[in-house]
N, C-alpha and C positions, 0 to 999 in steps of 0.2 A: 252782240248777236241778237238777231230777232228770233222770234219763236219759229218762224218759217225756216230759218237756216240752221237752227239747232239740230244736232243729230238726235235721232230717236233711239230709245233703248230697244234692243232686240227683244222680241217677245218670245216667251216659251211656247213651244207647241202644246196645244191642249190635247190631252189624251181623250180618246173617245170613251165614253162611259161604258162600263161592262154591262152587258145585257143582264138583267136580273133573271135568276133561275126561276122557273115557275115553282110555285109552292109545292107542288107535288114532287118535283125533283129533290127539293130540300128534304122532304120527308123520306124519299126513297134512299137518299144518301146517308141518312142518320145511322142505320146499322153499319155501314162501311166506316163512317167516322168513329163510331163507338169501337168497332173492331180494331181500327188503326190505333186509337188511343190506348186500348187495353194492351195491344201488342207492344206499343212504345213503352208503356209503364212496366210491363213484364220484362222487357229487355233492359230498361233502366234499372229495375230492381235486381235483375241477374247480374248486370255490370257492377252495381254497387256491392252486391254480395260477394262477387269475385274479387273486387278491389279490397273489401274488408278482409276476406280470407288471405289475399296476398299480403296485405299490411300486417295481419296477425302472424303469418308465417315469417315475414321479414323481421318482425319484432322478436319472435321466438329465436330465430337464427342470430340476431344481434345480441340477444341476452345470452345465448350459449357461447358465442364468440367472446363476449365481454367477460363471462365467467371463466373461460379458458385463459384469456389474457390476464385477468386478475390472479388466477391460480399460478400462472407462470411468473407473474411479477412478484407474487409472494414467495414462490420457491427461489427465484433469483435473488430477491432481497434477503432471504434467510441464508442463501449460499454466500452472498456478498458479506453479510454480517459475520458469518463464521470465518470467512477469509480474513476480514479485518481483525476479528478477535484473535485468530491464530497468529497473524502477523504481530499483533500487540504482545501476545504471550512470548513469541520468539524474541522480540525486541527487549522485553522485560528480562527474559532469561539471559540474553547476551549482556545486557547492562549489569545485571546482578553478577554474572561471571566476571565481567571486566572489573567490577568493583572488588570482588573477592580476590582476583589476581593482583590488583593494585595494592590491596591491603596486605596480601602475602609478600609481595615484593618489598613493601615498606618494612614489614616485620623482618624480612631477610636482611635488608640493608641495615636496619637498626641493630640486629644481632651481630652482623659483620662489624659494624662500627664499635659496638661494645666489646667484642672479642679482641679486635685490634687494639683498642684502648687498654684493655686488661693486659694483653701480652706486652704492649709497649711499657707498661708500668714495671715490668721486670727490670728495666734499666736502673731503677732506683734501689734494687735489692742487692744483697751481698752475693747472690748466686749469679748475677749478670756477668761479671768478668770471666767466670768459668764457662758460661754458655757462649760468650763471644769467642773464646779460644776454641771451643769445639766447632763452632760454625766456621771459623777461619780454617781449621784443619780440614773440615769437610770440603770447603771450596778449593783448597789447594790440591786435595786428593782428586777431586772431580776435574779440575782444569789444568793441573800440573803445577810443579813448584815455581814456575815463572809467572804465575797468575798474579795480577794486581788486585789486592784485596783492600776495600775501603769500608769505612763505617757508614752504615745507612742512616738517613736522617732520623728515623723513629726508633733506631736500635737495630742490632743485627749487622750483617755485612753483605756486600755485593762483591763479586769477583769477575774479572775480565781477563781473557787470554785471546790471542789472535783468532778472530772468527767465532768466538764463543763468549757467552755471558751467563752468569748464574746469580739469581737474586735470593739471598738468604736473610733478607730484612725481616724483622719481627712481624711487620704488617703482612708481607707476602707469605710467611710461614703460617700465620694465623688464618689468612684467607684460604690457603690450600687445605689446611686442616678442616676448616669449616665446610669447604666444598666436598671433601671426602665424606663428611657426615650426610650430605645431600638430603635424602628423603627422611632420614632419622631426625634431622633438625626441624623439618616441617611439622613433625608431630607436636612440637612445642606450641603451635598456634592453630592446629587443626582440631575442630571440635570432636 
């Protein structure tokens, strides 16, 4: 392309120059400019003072709210801690009570075992044949003369009649006697 055919760049319109103010006008406007500057500064200072006051008020409000939130959190934390502590105390009491009851049950079972063992040792004594006769007579009296009376494995007797059964084994007699002592027997292991 030749220079003649090359497109030319559009030119920007030239702004006409502002007419200069006469020197006297500049001096005449000086008090107006000063007044506008003073008013603008005063307004800016008032706006800054108001913004500072708003910021201080917002900060005070935030501090009051934060103090209330903190106080409520502390109160709630103390209440939660008390609830957790109370629940732990309840669990500890339940655990202690369960252990105490388990220990009492073990004592009761051991006492029962020892009582049964002691009563069953009667079989080896000279008094046992007479005891067996008395138990047999008792069973026949309770069930009738046709009752079937048999020797119990640990000593004593059992009896059966149609629709009825009676256990006079030494173990059953010992357990019944122990159960009748009930609360009195618990005194053996109660502090």
